[in-house]
C-alpha positions in Angstrom: 0.4 53.3 -14.4 1.1 53.8 -10.4 -0.2 50.3 -10.0 2.9 49.2 -12.8 5.4 52.1 -11.6 4.5 50.2 -7.7 4.9 46.9 -9.2 8.3 47.6 -10.5 9.2 49.5 -7.5 8.3 46.5 -4.7 10.6 43.9 -7.1 7.5 42.0 -8.1 8.4 42.1 -11.9 10.4 38.9 -12.5 13.9 39.1 -12.7 13.8 37.7 -16.0 11.8 40.3 -17.3 13.3 43.6 -15.7 17.0 42.7 -17.0 16.4 40.7 -20.7 13.4 43.3 -21.8 13.4 45.9 -19.9 16.2 47.2 -19.2 18.8 45.2 -22.1 16.1 45.5 -24.6 14.4 48.9 -24.2 16.5 50.4 -21.9 19.4 49.7 -25.0 17.4 51.3 -27.9 16.2 54.4 -25.8 19.8 54.9 -25.1 20.8 54.1 -28.8 18.2 56.6 -30.0 18.8 59.3 -27.8 22.7 59.0 -28.5 22.0 59.5 -32.1 20.1 62.4 -31.6 22.1 63.8 -30.1 25.1 63.5 -32.5 22.8 64.6 -34.9 22.3 67.9 -33.0 25.9 68.0 -32.2 26.7 68.3 -36.1 23.7 70.6 -37.0 25.7 73.0 -34.9 22.8 72.9 -32.8 23.5 74.5 -29.0 26.1 72.2 -27.2 24.0 72.7 -24.0 21.1 70.9 -26.4 22.7 68.5 -27.6 23.9 67.5 -24.0 20.0 67.8 -22.5 19.6 65.6 -25.7 22.4 62.9 -24.7 21.2 62.7 -20.6 17.7 63.3 -21.1 17.7 59.5 -20.9 20.0 59.3 -17.2 16.3 59.0 -15.3 14.7 56.3 -17.1 18.5 54.2 -16.9 18.8 54.7 -12.6 15.1 53.7 -12.4 16.1 50.4 -14.1 18.8 49.5 -12.4 16.9 50.4 -9.4 14.5 48.1 -10.6 16.6 45.5 -11.4 18.2 45.3 -8.0 14.7 45.2 -5.9 13.9 42.4 -8.1 17.1 40.1 -7.4 16.9 41.3 -4.1 13.4 40.2 -3.5 13.4 37.1 -5.7 16.8 35.5 -5.5 18.0 32.8 -7.9 21.1 31.6 -9.5 22.1 34.7 -11.9 20.3 37.4 -9.3 24.3 38.5 -8.5 24.6 38.0 -12.3 22.1 40.5 -13.5 23.2 43.4 -10.3 26.4 43.7 -11.5 25.0 43.2 -15.3 22.6 46.0 -14.3 25.7 48.2 -13.5 27.5 47.8 -15.7 24.7 48.4 -18.4 24.3 51.8 -16.5 28.1 53.1 -16.7 27.9 51.6 -20.6 25.1 53.7 -20.7 26.7 57.3 -19.1 29.5 56.7 -21.4 28.1 55.8 -25.0 
């Protein structure tokens, strides 16, 4: 597990994988499930702090994904590195709002 995280942290994972698969596919699924679960918790009269906690639970993961995209784009510049950086920030904002 440490070596996998180190690989992402160093930007050694290809930008295509980090951006398209890890962030947009897996990250979006994690956020959708979290938001749906928080909505169910709120609708079933669970305490508000619990629903908010469920909604904010993937925040550290989202921040790391955005950081990993930036590090990979910086380490391996390509024609779409700037697009990936802007897309990662916009995705992070969307994940916080939705």
